[in-house]
C-alpha positions, 0 to 999 in steps of 0.5 A, spaced: 258 342 076 256 349 080 255 354 075 260 361 075 256 367 078 260 373 074 258 378 080 261 373 085 267 372 082 268 380 081 267 380 088 272 375 089 277 378 085 276 385 089 278 382 095 283 378 093 286 384 090 286 388 095 288 382 100 294 382 096 296 389 096 295 389 103 298 383 106 303 381 100 303 374 096 306 370 102 301 373 107 295 371 103 291 365 103 284 362 100 281 361 107 282 368 109 280 370 102 273 366 103 272 369 109 273 376 107 268 375 101 263 371 105 263 365 101 266 358 102 272 356 100 270 351 095 266 357 092 273 360 090 275 354 087 270 354 082 274 360 079 281 358 081 285 352 081 290 355 087 293 361 089 298 362 083 292 360 079 288 366 082 294 371 081 295 369 074 288 370 072 288 377 076 295 379 073 291 378 066 285 381 067 288 387 070 293 387 065 288 388 059 284 393 063 291 397 063 293 396 057 286 398 054 287 405 058 293 406 055 292 405 048 286 410 048 285 415 043 293 413 042 296 413 035 303 412 033 304 417 028 303 423 033 308 428 034 312 425 040 310 430 045 303 430 044 304 423 044 307 422 050 303 427 053 297 423 052 300 416 054 302 420 061 295 423 061 292 416 060 297 412 065 295 418 070 288 417 069 288 409 070 293 409 076 288 415 080 283 411 079 285 404 080 291 405 085 290 398 088 290 395 081 296 399 079 300 397 086 298 389 085 301 390 078 307 392 081 308 387 086 308 382 080 313 385 077 318 385 082 317 378 084 319 371 081 312 370 079 312 375 073 316 370 068 311 364 071 305 369 070 307 371 063 308 364 061 301 362 064 297 368 060 292 367 055 294 367 047 289 373 047 293 377 052 299 375 049 297 378 042 294 384 046 301 385 049 305 384 042 300 389 039 302 394 045 309 393 044 309 394 036 305 401 037 310 403 042 316 401 038 312 404 032 312 411 035 319 411 038 322 410 031 318 415 028 320 420 033 327 418 031 326 419 024 322 426 025 328 428 029 324 429 036 327 424 040 334 422 042 336 415 040 338 411 046 337 404 048 330 402 049 330 401 056 334 408 057 328 411 053 323 407 057 326 409 064 327 417 062 320 417 059 316 413 064 319 413 071 318 420 073 311 419 072 310 412 076 315 415 082 310 421 082 304 416 083 307 412 088 309 418 092 302 420 092 299 413 093 303 413 100 301 420 102 307 422 103 314 424 101 321 422 103 321 423 111 314 423 111 313 430 108 306 431 106 305 431 098 300 434 094 300 431 087 297 436 082 296 436 075 301 442 075 306 438 078 304 432 072 305 437 067 312 440 069 315 434 070 312 432 063 316 438 061 323 436 064 322 429 061 320 432 054 327 436 055 331 431 056 329 427 051 330 432 045 335 431 040 341 437 042 
């Protein structure tokens, strides 16, 4: 068996990610990837069994990176405004530095492959996901108990708390807003949007 080459594996992973974002899952092939990465198809199969295995491994690899970035300096005992601001800043920073990675994860989340990708995840990744969910649940419960957050269904909270940020980031990634209008993203826009979100989630 040929040995794994970490540098070559990283190159294959990076090329694959860019191809998935540009061409979608249906337009992707191992042959195209081999050509883009300047390796033989046989080399790719050292690291991945098939296209689905490649997608699932990329999903886990990028998921671990993203969750690690989100949790940087975060503590569930933070006040709601402080904790949500840090979550926004962490997510914003990660997206701005890893646009293709975030767009790839979006592709997975909005495709029939999501359930299979979760099932194929390693026990290690499942533990990381559970730890993240537990920390977020504790953070939300603390905010409600401290009367800093209106009590709403979890999915409703998540939509109000984070969808505005991700919408801004997706518009930024596309380069223009509705109707092709030029959009210039800034820290001021992030902060003003965050303030509106905090106001919406504050108990009356």
